[in-house]
MIDOSE-1310 file (N, C-alpha, C; in nm, 2 decimals, decimal comma, always signed):
residues 286
mvet	+9,45/+14,81/-0,35/+9,49/+14,77/-0,22/+9,40/+14,66/-0,16; +9,46/+14,55/-0,12/+9,38/+14,44/-0,06/+9,40/+14,44/+0,09; +9,29/+14,44/+0,16/+9,29/+14,44/+0,30/+9,21/+14,32/+0,35; +9,27/+14,25/+0,45/+9,20/+14,14/+0,51/+9,08/+14,17/+0,59
nckf	+9,00/+14,07/+0,62/+8,87/+14,09/+0,69/+8,88/+14,19/+0,81; +8,79/+14,29/+0,81/+8,80/+14,39/+0,91/+8,76/+14,35/+1,05; +8,71/+14,22/+1,07/+8,67/+14,18/+1,20/+8,80/+14,14/+1,28; +8,91/+14,12/+1,21/+9,04/+14,09/+1,28/+9,11/+14,22/+1,32
ssvg	+9,21/+14,21/+1,41/+9,28/+14,32/+1,46/+9,35/+14,39/+1,34; +9,35/+14,53/+1,34/+9,41/+14,60/+1,23/+9,56/+14,62/+1,26; +9,64/+14,58/+1,17/+9,79/+14,59/+1,19/+9,85/+14,66/+1,07; +9,94/+14,76/+1,10/+10,01/+14,83/+0,99/+10,16/+14,80/+0,99
vaip	+10,21/+14,77/+0,88/+10,35/+14,73/+0,87/+10,42/+14,83/+0,77; +10,53/+14,89/+0,81/+10,61/+14,98/+0,72/+10,73/+14,90/+0,68; +10,77/+14,90/+0,55/+10,89/+14,84/+0,51/+10,98/+14,94/+0,44; +11,09/+14,97/+0,50/+11,19/+15,06/+0,44/+11,28/+14,97/+0,35
sfnq	+11,32/+15,03/+0,24/+11,40/+14,94/+0,15/+11,49/+15,03/+0,06; +11,61/+14,97/+0,03/+11,70/+15,03/-0,06/+11,79/+14,92/-0,12; +11,78/+14,90/-0,24/+11,86/+14,80/-0,31/+11,87/+14,66/-0,24; +11,75/+14,61/-0,21/+11,74/+14,48/-0,14/+11,66/+14,38/-0,22
dqfl	+11,68/+14,39/-0,36/+11,60/+14,30/-0,44/+11,62/+14,15/-0,41; +11,74/+14,12/-0,36/+11,77/+13,98/-0,33/+11,68/+13,92/-0,22; +11,64/+14,01/-0,13/+11,56/+13,97/-0,01/+11,42/+14,02/-0,01; +11,39/+14,13/-0,08/+11,26/+14,20/-0,07/+11,14/+14,11/-0,10
gqal	+11,15/+14,02/-0,20/+11,04/+13,93/-0,23/+11,00/+13,84/-0,12; +11,10/+13,79/-0,04/+11,08/+13,71/+0,07/+11,01/+13,79/+0,18; +11,05/+13,91/+0,20/+10,99/+13,99/+0,31/+10,85/+14,02/+0,27; +10,82/+14,06/+0,15/+10,68/+14,09/+0,11/+10,59/+13,97/+0,11
estf	+10,64/+13,85/+0,07/+10,56/+13,73/+0,07/+10,53/+13,69/+0,21; +10,63/+13,71/+0,30/+10,60/+13,67/+0,44/+10,50/+13,76/+0,51; +10,50/+13,89/+0,46/+10,40/+13,99/+0,51/+10,26/+13,97/+0,46; +10,25/+13,96/+0,33/+10,12/+13,94/+0,27/+10,05/+13,81/+0,29
nqqk	+10,13/+13,71/+0,34/+10,08/+13,58/+0,37/+10,03/+13,57/+0,51; +10,04/+13,68/+0,59/+9,98/+13,68/+0,73/+9,83/+13,66/+0,73; +9,78/+13,58/+0,82/+9,64/+13,54/+0,82/+9,58/+13,60/+0,95; +9,45/+13,62/+0,94/+9,36/+13,66/+1,05/+9,41/+13,80/+1,11
vslr	+9,45/+13,89/+1,03/+9,47/+14,03/+1,07/+9,42/+14,11/+0,96; +9,38/+14,23/+0,99/+9,34/+14,33/+0,89/+9,46/+14,41/+0,86; +9,53/+14,38/+0,75/+9,66/+14,42/+0,72/+9,67/+14,54/+0,63; +9,76/+14,64/+0,66/+9,79/+14,74/+0,57/+9,95/+14,75/+0,57
valc	+10,00/+14,77/+0,45/+10,14/+14,77/+0,43/+10,19/+14,89/+0,35; +10,29/+14,96/+0,40/+10,35/+15,07/+0,33/+10,50/+15,04/+0,30; +10,53/+15,05/+0,17/+10,67/+15,03/+0,13/+10,73/+15,16/+0,09; +10,83/+15,20/+0,16/+10,91/+15,32/+0,13/+11,04/+15,29/+0,08
dags	+11,06/+15,30/-0,05/+11,19/+15,27/-0,11/+11,27/+15,39/-0,14; +11,40/+15,39/-0,12/+11,48/+15,51/-0,13/+11,54/+15,53/-0,27; +11,46/+15,49/-0,37/+11,51/+15,51/-0,51/+11,61/+15,40/-0,55; +11,58/+15,27/-0,53/+11,67/+15,16/-0,56/+11,70/+15,16/-0,70
tdqt	+11,82/+15,12/-0,73/+11,87/+15,11/-0,87/+11,89/+14,96/-0,91; +11,85/+14,87/-0,83/+11,86/+14,72/-0,86/+11,73/+14,68/-0,92; +11,68/+14,56/-0,90/+11,56/+14,51/-0,95/+11,44/+14,52/-0,85; +11,45/+14,61/-0,76/+11,35/+14,63/-0,66/+11,21/+14,65/-0,72
lsvv	+11,21/+14,74/-0,82/+11,08/+14,78/-0,88/+11,01/+14,66/-0,95; +11,09/+14,57/-1,00/+11,03/+14,45/-1,06/+10,97/+14,36/-0,96; +11,04/+14,35/-0,84/+10,98/+14,27/-0,73/+10,85/+14,34/-0,68; +10,86/+14,47/-0,66/+10,74/+14,54/-0,61/+10,62/+14,52/-0,71
dqyk	+10,65/+14,52/-0,84/+10,54/+14,51/-0,94/+10,45/+14,39/-0,92; +10,51/+14,28/-0,86/+10,43/+14,16/-0,84/+10,32/+14,18/-0,73; +10,34/+14,28/-0,65/+10,25/+14,31/-0,53/+10,19/+14,44/-0,54; +10,19/+14,51/-0,65/+10,16/+14,65/-0,66/+10,01/+14,68/-0,62
nrft	+9,92/+14,59/-0,63/+9,78/+14,62/-0,59/+9,75/+14,58/-0,44; +9,86/+14,54/-0,37/+9,84/+14,50/-0,23/+9,89/+14,60/-0,13; +9,95/+14,71/-0,18/+10,01/+14,81/-0,08/+9,90/+14,91/-0,05; +9,90/+14,95/+0,07/+9,83/+15,07/+0,11/+9,90/+15,20/+0,06
ffrs	+10,03/+15,19/+0,06/+10,11/+15,31/+0,02/+10,24/+15,25/-0,03; +10,29/+15,31/-0,15/+10,42/+15,28/-0,20/+10,48/+15,41/-0,27; +10,61/+15,42/-0,25/+10,68/+15,53/-0,32/+10,82/+15,48/-0,34; +10,89/+15,54/-0,44/+11,03/+15,51/-0,46/+11,10/+15,64/-0,51
hpdr	+11,18/+15,70/-0,41/+11,26/+15,81/-0,44/+11,36/+15,83/-0,33; +11,47/+15,91/-0,35/+11,56/+15,93/-0,24/+11,49/+15,99/-0,12; +11,54/+15,95/+0,00/+11,47/+16,00/+0,12/+11,58/+16,03/+0,23; +11,54/+16,06/+0,35/+11,64/+16,10/+0,45/+11,69/+15,99/+0,54
gqas	+11,67/+15,87/+0,49/+11,73/+15,75/+0,56/+11,62/+15,66/+0,61; +11,67/+15,55/+0,67/+11,58/+15,44/+0,71/+11,48/+15,48/+0,82; +11,52/+15,56/+0,92/+11,43/+15,60/+1,03/+11,32/+15,69/+0,97; +11,36/+15,78/+0,88/+11,26/+15,87/+0,82/+11,16/+15,79/+0,74
aine	+11,21/+15,69/+0,67/+11,12/+15,61/+0,58/+11,02/+15,53/+0,67; +11,06/+15,48/+0,79/+10,98/+15,41/+0,88/+10,86/+15,50/+0,93; +10,90/+15,62/+0,97/+10,80/+15,71/+1,02/+10,70/+15,75/+0,91; +10,75/+15,77/+0,79/+10,67/+15,81/+0,68/+10,57/+15,70/+0,65
gisq	+10,62/+15,57/+0,64/+10,54/+15,46/+0,61/+10,43/+15,44/+0,71; +10,46/+15,45/+0,84/+10,35/+15,43/+0,94/+10,25/+15,54/+0,94; +10,30/+15,66/+0,90/+10,21/+15,78/+0,90/+10,10/+15,76/+0,78; +10,14/+15,67/+0,69/+10,05/+15,65/+0,57/+9,95/+15,54/+0,59
lgst	+9,96/+15,47/+0,70/+9,88/+15,35/+0,72/+9,74/+15,37/+0,79; +9,71/+15,49/+0,82/+9,58/+15,52/+0,88/+9,58/+15,48/+1,02; +9,46/+15,46/+1,08/+9,44/+15,44/+1,22/+9,44/+15,29/+1,26; +9,54/+15,22/+1,23/+9,55/+15,08/+1,27/+9,57/+15,07/+1,42
ayvg	+9,53/+14,96/+1,48/+9,54/+14,94/+1,62/+9,69/+14,92/+1,66; +9,76/+14,85/+1,57/+9,90/+14,81/+1,60/+9,99/+14,84/+1,48; +10,11/+14,87/+1,51/+10,21/+14,90/+1,40/+10,34/+14,84/+1,43; +10,42/+14,83/+1,33/+10,56/+14,78/+1,34/+10,62/+14,80/+1,20
wlna	+10,75/+14,76/+1,19/+10,82/+14,77/+1,06/+10,90/+14,64/+1,04; +10,92/+14,62/+0,92/+11,00/+14,50/+0,87/+11,10/+14,55/+0,78; +11,23/+14,53/+0,81/+11,33/+14,57/+0,72/+11,33/+14,47/+0,60; +11,37/+14,52/+0,48/+11,35/+14,45/+0,36/+11,43/+14,32/+0,35
ddil	+11,52/+14,29/+0,44/+11,60/+14,17/+0,44/+11,55/+14,07/+0,55; +11,45/+14,11/+0,63/+11,40/+14,02/+0,73/+11,26/+13,96/+0,69; +11,21/+13,87/+0,77/+11,09/+13,80/+0,74/+11,00/+13,79/+0,86; +10,87/+13,78/+0,84/+10,77/+13,74/+0,94/+10,75/+13,59/+0,92
lpdg	+10,73/+13,52/+1,03/+10,69/+13,38/+1,03/+10,54/+13,37/+1,01; +10,49/+13,26/+0,95/+10,35/+13,24/+0,94/+10,27/+13,26/+1,07; +10,17/+13,34/+1,07/+10,09/+13,37/+1,19/+10,15/+13,46/+1,29; +10,27/+13,51/+1,26/+10,34/+13,60/+1,35/+10,27/+13,72/+1,40
lrvm	+10,21/+13,79/+1,30/+10,14/+13,91/+1,33/+10,01/+13,88/+1,41; +9,94/+13,78/+1,38/+9,82/+13,74/+1,45/+9,85/+13,71/+1,60; +9,96/+13,63/+1,62/+9,99/+13,59/+1,75/+10,02/+13,72/+1,84; +10,10/+13,81/+1,78/+10,13/+13,93/+1,86/+10,01/+14,02/+1,88
aqfl	+9,93/+14,04/+1,77/+9,81/+14,12/+1,79/+9,71/+14,06/+1,89; +9,70/+13,93/+1,89/+9,61/+13,87/+1,98/+9,65/+13,89/+2,12; +9,78/+13,88/+2,14/+9,84/+13,91/+2,28/+9,80/+14,05/+2,32; +9,82/+14,15/+2,24/+9,78/+14,29/+2,28/+9,63/+14,30/+2,29
dqhp	+9,55/+14,23/+2,21/+9,41/+14,24/+2,23/+9,37/+14,19/+2,37; +9,44/+14,08/+2,41/+9,40/+14,02/+2,54/+9,47/+14,08/+2,66; +9,57/+14,17/+2,64/+9,64/+14,23/+2,75/+9,65/+14,38/+2,73; +9,55/+14,45/+2,75/+9,54/+14,59/+2,73/+9,64/+14,67/+2,81
eyia	+9,70/+14,61/+2,92/+9,79/+14,68/+3,00/+9,93/+14,70/+2,93; +9,96/+14,62/+2,83/+10,09/+14,62/+2,76/+10,08/+14,72/+2,64; +10,18/+14,80/+2,63/+10,18/+14,90/+2,51/+10,25/+14,84/+2,39; +10,32/+14,72/+2,41/+10,39/+14,66/+2,30/+10,42/+14,52/+2,34
vfgk	+10,46/+14,44/+2,24/+10,49/+14,30/+2,26/+10,60/+14,26/+2,16; +10,68/+14,16/+2,21/+10,78/+14,10/+2,11/+10,79/+13,95/+2,14; +10,83/+13,88/+2,04/+10,85/+13,73/+2,06/+10,99/+13,69/+2,02; +11,00/+13,56/+2,00/+11,13/+13,50/+1,97/+11,15/+13,51/+1,82
ahii	+11,28/+13,50/+1,78/+11,31/+13,52/+1,64/+11,43/+13,42/+1,60; +11,42/+13,37/+1,48/+11,53/+13,29/+1,43/+11,63/+13,39/+1,37; +11,76/+13,35/+1,36/+11,86/+13,42/+1,28/+11,87/+13,33/+1,15; +11,86/+13,40/+1,04/+11,86/+13,33/+0,91/+11,98/+13,39/+0,83
ddkg	+12,03/+13,31/+0,74/+12,14/+13,35/+0,65/+12,08/+13,41/+0,52; +12,17/+13,44/+0,43/+12,13/+13,50/+0,30/+12,05/+13,41/+0,21; +12,05/+13,28/+0,25/+11,97/+13,18/+0,17/+11,84/+13,15/+0,24; +11,82/+13,21/+0,36/+11,70/+13,18/+0,43/+11,71/+13,07/+0,53
nitg	+11,82/+13,01/+0,54/+11,84/+12,90/+0,63/+11,85/+12,95/+0,78; +11,80/+12,87/+0,87/+11,81/+12,91/+1,01/+11,95/+12,87/+1,06; +12,01/+12,97/+1,12/+12,15/+12,95/+1,17/+12,16/+12,97/+1,32; +12,06/+13,02/+1,38/+12,06/+13,04/+1,53/+11,93/+13,10/+1,58
eypt	+11,94/+13,14/+1,70/+11,82/+13,21/+1,76/+11,87/+13,34/+1,82; +11,79/+13,45/+1,79/+11,82/+13,58/+1,85/+11,80/+13,57/+2,00; +11,90/+13,63/+2,08/+11,89/+13,61/+2,23/+11,78/+13,70/+2,29; +11,66/+13,68/+2,26/+11,55/+13,75/+2,33/+11,53/+13,71/+2,47
kpfc	+11,48/+13,80/+2,55/+11,45/+13,77/+2,69/+11,33/+13,86/+2,73; +11,25/+13,82/+2,83/+11,15/+13,92/+2,88/+11,21/+14,05/+2,92; +11,14/+14,16/+2,89/+11,20/+14,29/+2,90/+11,24/+14,32/+3,05; +11,37/+14,36/+3,06/+11,42/+14,40/+3,19/+11,52/+14,51/+3,16
ktkf	+11,51/+14,63/+3,22/+11,59/+14,74/+3,18/+11,74/+14,71/+3,21; +11,77/+14,64/+3,32/+11,91/+14,61/+3,35/+11,97/+14,53/+3,24; +11,90/+14,42/+3,20/+11,96/+14,33/+3,09/+11,96/+14,40/+2,96; +11,85/+14,49/+2,94/+11,84/+14,55/+2,81/+11,96/+14,66/+2,79
aihc	+12,01/+14,71/+2,90/+12,12/+14,80/+2,89/+12,25/+14,73/+2,85; +12,26/+14,61/+2,89/+12,38/+14,53/+2,86/+12,38/+14,48/+2,72; +12,26/+14,44/+2,67/+12,25/+14,38/+2,54/+12,10/+14,40/+2,49; +12,09/+14,43/+2,36/+11,95/+14,44/+2,31/+11,88/+14,31/+2,30
ticq	+11,79/+14,29/+2,39/+11,72/+14,16/+2,41/+11,59/+14,15/+2,33; +11,56/+14,25/+2,25/+11,44/+14,26/+2,16/+11,48/+14,25/+2,02; +11,42/+14,16/+1,94/+11,45/+14,15/+1,80/+11,34/+14,23/+1,73; +11,38/+14,33/+1,66/+11,29/+14,43/+1,61/+11,18/+14,37/+1,52
pasl	+11,21/+14,29/+1,42/+11,11/+14,24/+1,33/+11,00/+14,15/+1,41; +11,04/+14,10/+1,52/+10,95/+14,01/+1,60/+10,88/+14,10/+1,71; +10,83/+14,22/+1,67/+10,77/+14,30/+1,77/+10,65/+14,37/+1,70; +10,56/+14,42/+1,79/+10,44/+14,49/+1,75/+10,40/+14,59/+1,86
irrl	+10,36/+14,71/+1,82/+10,34/+14,83/+1,91/+10,20/+14,88/+1,89; +10,14/+14,92/+2,00/+10,01/+14,99/+1,99/+10,03/+15,12/+1,92; +9,94/+15,15/+1,83/+9,96/+15,28/+1,75/+9,95/+15,40/+1,85; +9,87/+15,40/+1,95/+9,86/+15,51/+2,05/+10,00/+15,53/+2,12
awda	+10,07/+15,42/+2,15/+10,20/+15,43/+2,21/+10,30/+15,48/+2,11; +10,29/+15,44/+1,99/+10,39/+15,48/+1,88/+10,37/+15,64/+1,87; +10,25/+15,68/+1,86/+10,22/+15,83/+1,84/+10,27/+15,90/+1,97; +10,25/+15,84/+2,08/+10,28/+15,91/+2,21/+10,43/+15,94/+2,22
vggv	+10,52/+15,85/+2,17/+10,66/+15,88/+2,17/+10,72/+15,94/+2,05; +10,63/+15,96/+1,95/+10,67/+16,03/+1,82/+10,75/+15,94/+1,72; +10,73/+15,81/+1,73/+10,79/+15,72/+1,63/+10,94/+15,70/+1,66; +11,02/+15,67/+1,56/+11,16/+15,65/+1,58/+11,24/+15,78/+1,56
desl	+11,35/+15,79/+1,62/+11,44/+15,91/+1,61/+11,51/+15,91/+1,47; +11,48/+16,01/+1,39/+11,53/+16,01/+1,25/+11,68/+16,06/+1,25; +11,74/+16,09/+1,36/+11,88/+16,13/+1,36/+11,97/+16,00/+1,37; +11,91/+15,89/+1,40/+11,98/+15,76/+1,42/+11,99/+15,69/+1,29
qtcm	+12,10/+15,62/+1,27/+12,12/+15,55/+1,14/+12,10/+15,40/+1,16; +12,14/+15,35/+1,28/+12,14/+15,20/+1,30/+12,06/+15,15/+1,43; +12,05/+15,24/+1,53/+11,99/+15,19/+1,66/+11,86/+15,26/+1,69; +11,78/+15,29/+1,59/+11,65/+15,36/+1,61/+11,56/+15,27/+1,69
dydl	+11,57/+15,13/+1,67/+11,48/+15,04/+1,75/+11,52/+15,04/+1,89; +11,65/+15,04/+1,92/+11,70/+15,03/+2,06/+11,66/+15,15/+2,14; +11,67/+15,27/+2,07/+11,62/+15,40/+2,13/+11,47/+15,40/+2,15; +11,40/+15,35/+2,05/+11,25/+15,34/+2,06/+11,20/+15,26/+2,18
wwrl	+11,26/+15,14/+2,21/+11,22/+15,06/+2,32/+11,25/+15,13/+2,45; +11,36/+15,20/+2,46/+11,38/+15,27/+2,59/+11,27/+15,38/+2,61; +11,23/+15,45/+2,51/+11,13/+15,55/+2,52/+10,99/+15,49/+2,55; +10,96/+15,38/+2,48/+10,84/+15,31/+2,51/+10,83/+15,26/+2,65
skig	+10,94/+15,21/+2,70/+10,94/+15,15/+2,84/+10,91/+15,25/+2,95; +10,92/+15,38/+2,91/+10,90/+15,48/+3,01/+10,75/+15,52/+3,02; +10,67/+15,47/+2,92/+10,52/+15,50/+2,93/+10,44/+15,38/+2,95; +10,50/+15,26/+2,96/+10,42/+15,14/+2,98/+10,49/+15,01/+2,97
pigy	+10,44/+14,90/+3,02/+10,51/+14,77/+3,02/+10,51/+14,71/+2,88; +10,61/+14,63/+2,86/+10,63/+14,56/+2,73/+10,62/+14,41/+2,75; +10,54/+14,35/+2,67/+10,51/+14,20/+2,69/+10,61/+14,12/+2,61; +10,61/+13,99/+2,65/+10,70/+13,89/+2,58/+10,63/+13,77/+2,55
leef	+10,65/+13,71/+2,43/+10,59/+13,59/+2,39/+10,69/+13,48/+2,37; +10,67/+13,36/+2,43/+10,76/+13,25/+2,41/+10,73/+13,17/+2,28; +10,71/+13,25/+2,17/+10,69/+13,19/+2,04/+10,77/+13,26/+1,94; +10,81/+13,18/+1,84/+10,89/+13,24/+1,72/+10,79/+13,30/+1,63
vagt	+10,82/+13,43/+1,60/+10,73/+13,51/+1,52/+10,79/+13,57/+1,40; +10,93/+13,57/+1,39/+11,00/+13,64/+1,28/+11,14/+13,58/+1,26; +11,20/+13,62/+1,15/+11,34/+13,58/+1,13/+11,42/+13,71/+1,09; +11,53/+13,72/+1,16/+11,62/+13,84/+1,13/+11,74/+13,79/+1,05
rdhp	+11,77/+13,85/+0,94/+11,87/+13,80/+0,85/+12,01/+13,86/+0,88; +12,11/+13,77/+0,90/+12,25/+13,80/+0,92/+12,32/+13,77/+0,79; +12,37/+13,88/+0,72/+12,44/+13,86/+0,59/+12,55/+13,96/+0,58; +12,65/+13,95/+0,49/+12,77/+14,03/+0,49/+12,74/+14,18/+0,47
hskt	+12,62/+14,21/+0,41/+12,60/+14,36/+0,38/+12,50/+14,42/+0,47; +12,46/+14,36/+0,58/+12,37/+14,41/+0,68/+12,44/+14,53/+0,75; +12,36/+14,62/+0,80/+12,42/+14,73/+0,88/+12,49/+14,68/+1,01; +12,43/+14,58/+1,07/+12,49/+14,52/+1,19/+12,64/+14,48/+1,16
rtqr	+12,66/+14,43/+1,04/+12,80/+14,39/+1,01/+12,89/+14,50/+0,96; +12,83/+14,58/+0,87/+12,91/+14,68/+0,80/+12,93/+14,82/+0,87; +12,84/+14,84/+0,98/+12,85/+14,97/+1,05/+12,86/+14,95/+1,20; +12,95/+14,85/+1,24/+12,97/+14,82/+1,38/+13,00/+14,94/+1,46
ktvn	+13,09/+15,03/+1,41/+13,14/+15,14/+1,49/+13,02/+15,24/+1,51; +12,94/+15,26/+1,41/+12,82/+15,34/+1,43/+12,72/+15,28/+1,52; +12,70/+15,15/+1,52/+12,61/+15,08/+1,61/+12,66/+15,11/+1,75; +12,78/+15,09/+1,78/+12,84/+15,10/+1,92/+12,82/+15,25/+1,96
eeai	+12,86/+15,34/+1,88/+12,85/+15,48/+1,92/+12,71/+15,53/+1,94; +12,62/+15,49/+1,86/+12,48/+15,52/+1,88/+12,42/+15,46/+2,01; +12,46/+15,33/+2,03/+12,41/+15,26/+2,15/+12,46/+15,33/+2,28; +12,59/+15,37/+2,28/+12,64/+15,44/+2,39/+12,57/+15,58/+2,42
silf	+12,55/+15,65/+2,31/+12,48/+15,78/+2,32/+12,34/+15,76/+2,37; +12,27/+15,65/+2,33/+12,13/+15,62/+2,37/+12,13/+15,59/+2,52; +12,23/+15,51/+2,56/+12,23/+15,47/+2,70/+12,26/+15,59/+2,80; +12,35/+15,67/+2,75/+12,38/+15,80/+2,83/+12,25/+15,88/+2,84
rhcg	+12,18/+15,89/+2,73/+12,06/+15,97/+2,73/+11,95/+15,92/+2,82; +11,93/+15,78/+2,82/+11,82/+15,73/+2,89/+11,85/+15,68/+3,03; +11,98/+15,64/+3,05/+12,02/+15,58/+3,18/+12,13/+15,66/+3,25; +12,20/+15,75/+3,18/+12,30/+15,83/+3,25/+12,44/+15,76/+3,26
mvpr	+12,45/+15,63/+3,23/+12,57/+15,55/+3,24/+12,57/+15,45/+3,13; +12,68/+15,38/+3,11/+12,70/+15,29/+3,00/+12,77/+15,16/+3,06; +12,71/+15,04/+3,04/+12,77/+14,92/+3,08/+12,91/+14,90/+3,01; +13,00/+14,83/+3,07/+13,13/+14,82/+3,02/+13,14/+14,75/+2,89
nwcm	+13,05/+14,66/+2,86/+13,06/+14,58/+2,73/+13,05/+14,67/+2,61; +12,96/+14,78/+2,62/+12,95/+14,87/+2,51/+13,08/+14,96/+2,50; +13,14/+14,99/+2,61/+13,27/+15,07/+2,61/+13,38/+14,99/+2,54; +13,38/+14,86/+2,58/+13,48/+14,77/+2,52/+13,47/+14,75/+2,37
anil	+13,34/+14,73/+2,33/+13,31/+14,71/+2,19/+13,36/+14,83/+2,11; +13,33/+14,95/+2,16/+13,37/+15,08/+2,09/+13,52/+15,09/+2,08; +13,59/+15,06/+2,19/+13,73/+15,06/+2,18/+13,79/+14,96/+2,08; +13,74/+14,84/+2,08/+13,79/+14,74/+1,99/+13,76/+14,78/+1,85
eglv	+13,65/+14,84/+1,82/+13,62/+14,88/+1,68/+13,72/+14,99/+1,64; +13,76/+15,08/+1,73/+13,86/+15,18/+1,70/+13,99/+15,12/+1,67; +14,03/+15,02/+1,75/+14,16/+14,95/+1,73/+14,16/+14,88/+1,59; +14,05/+14,83/+1,55/+14,04/+14,76/+1,42/+14,08/+14,86/+1,31
ecqn	+14,03/+14,99/+1,32/+14,06/+15,09/+1,22/+14,21/+15,12/+1,22; +14,27/+15,12/+1,34/+14,41/+15,15/+1,35/+14,50/+15,05/+1,28; +14,45/+14,93/+1,26/+14,52/+14,82/+1,20/+14,55/+14,85/+1,05; +14,48/+14,94/+1,00/+14,50/+14,98/+0,86/+14,63/+15,06/+0,84
ntyl	+14,68/+15,11/+0,96/+14,81/+15,18/+0,96/+14,91/+15,09/+1,02; +15,02/+15,05/+0,94/+15,12/+14,95/+0,98/+15,18/+14,99/+1,12; +15,22/+15,11/+1,14/+15,29/+15,15/+1,26/+15,19/+15,15/+1,38; +15,07/+15,21/+1,36/+14,98/+15,20/+1,47/+14,93/+15,06/+1,50
grrw	+14,92/+14,98/+1,39/+14,87/+14,85/+1,40/+14,97/+14,77/+1,49; +15,10/+14,78/+1,47/+15,19/+14,71/+1,56/+15,18/+14,76/+1,70; +15,16/+14,89/+1,72/+15,16/+14,94/+1,86/+15,03/+14,90/+1,93; +14,92/+14,89/+1,86/+14,79/+14,86/+1,92/+14,75/+14,72/+1,93
qavr	+14,82/+14,63/+1,85/+14,78/+14,49/+1,86/+14,80/+14,43/+2,00; +14,91/+14,46/+2,07/+14,93/+14,41/+2,20/+14,82/+14,47/+2,30; +14,79/+14,60/+2,28/+14,68/+14,66/+2,37/+14,55/+14,59/+2,34; +14,52/+14,57/+2,22/+14,39/+14,51/+2,18/+14,38/+14,37/+2,24
qyiq	+14,49/+14,29/+2,23/+14,49/+14,16/+2,29/+14,47/+14,16/+2,44; +14,53/+14,25/+2,51/+14,52/+14,26/+2,65/+14,37/+14,30/+2,69; +14,31/+14,39/+2,61/+14,18/+14,43/+2,64/+14,08/+14,31/+2,62; +14,10/+14,23/+2,52/+14,02/+14,11/+2,49/+14,03/+14,01/+2,60
inrw	+14,15/+13,99/+2,65/+14,17/+13,89/+2,76/+14,11/+13,94/+2,89; +14,13/+14,07/+2,92/+14,09/+14,13/+3,05/+13,96/+14,21/+3,04; +13,88/+14,19/+2,94/+13,77/+14,28/+2,92/+13,67/+14,28/+3,04; +13,66/+14,17/+3,12/+13,57/+14,17/+3,23/+13,63/+14,22/+3,36
kafl	+13,75/+14,28/+3,35/+13,82/+14,33/+3,46/+13,83/+14,48/+3,46; +13,78/+14,54/+3,35/+13,80/+14,68/+3,33/+13,66/+14,75/+3,32; +13,67/+14,89/+3,32/+13,56/+14,97/+3,30/+13,45/+14,96/+3,40; +13,32/+14,99/+3,36/+13,21/+15,00/+3,45/+13,16/+14,86/+3,50
pqnw	+13,12/+14,85/+3,62/+13,07/+14,72/+3,67/+12,94/+14,69/+3,60; +12,90/+14,56/+3,58/+12,78/+14,53/+3,51/+12,65/+14,56/+3,59; +12,66/+14,57/+3,72/+12,55/+14,60/+3,81/+12,54/+14,75/+3,84; +12,57/+14,83/+3,73/+12,57/+14,98/+3,75/+12,44/+15,04/+3,77
llhs	+12,33/+14,98/+3,72/+12,20/+15,04/+3,72/+12,14/+15,05/+3,86; +12,07/+15,15/+3,88/+12,01/+15,17/+4,01/+11,89/+15,08/+4,03; +11,85/+15,05/+4,15/+11,74/+14,96/+4,17/+11,61/+15,01/+4,10; +11,59/+15,14/+4,09/+11,47/+15,19/+4,03/+11,46/+15,16/+3,88
hk	+11,58/+15,12/+3,82/+11,58/+15,09/+3,68/+11,55/+14,94/+3,65; +11,54/+14,86/+3,75/+11,53/+14,71/+3,72/+11,39/+14,68/+3,68
């Protein structure tokens, strides 16, 4: 295991992985190329059957922890990985299809070094495609509970958390399949302020097989559950998204598809005239 100079801030990164050999090498290269941090990396692979182990073999002496066997899912792998990283000052995770930008960890760690009042920090992130080309910018904004309830304004790979804060909230919720980061930020926001950097520090990959694309219904359902749990109400955009995903499923049935197409079109046209008002949050939540 290779660890960078200990005079730098200690940072631990967990990487959950399953059959991501197409992207894993880029994720690992972007992580191990980080400079001016004392880095520890844990790779928790869920027993991949593709060429993942061949990719990992190129970096086998650089991991603090590595294992490959079936597990209880992504959230469980993240918690396990971070638990194996020792007492680093800061922690985060990088999905196997995302990347860190050069100097990204140092920039975030330096911010937390200089601002002890913040329990975590996040920066700006590019959206990249399956070839690694930049196709857009993730819509990050300084943390505000009202805006965060309407849309996730934090890009997970572009974030870093104090280890003490991570331990205080118990890591990510292992019952969640897709929105463990959204839930984590709500819990962290209850114990301290979250900082924001106007710098690009990571890239989040948008590709046809990502969870965001293939599990939209689960994403919407989990987000709604999280918002009820933490806020007691749900902004209308999440309600609309959940309904629309349900209507998409109905289209597989010819009869139901005909009956619901008109309803779906009406909802799309009038989506801002229905359901809960956008300013539903109480003043204390702003």
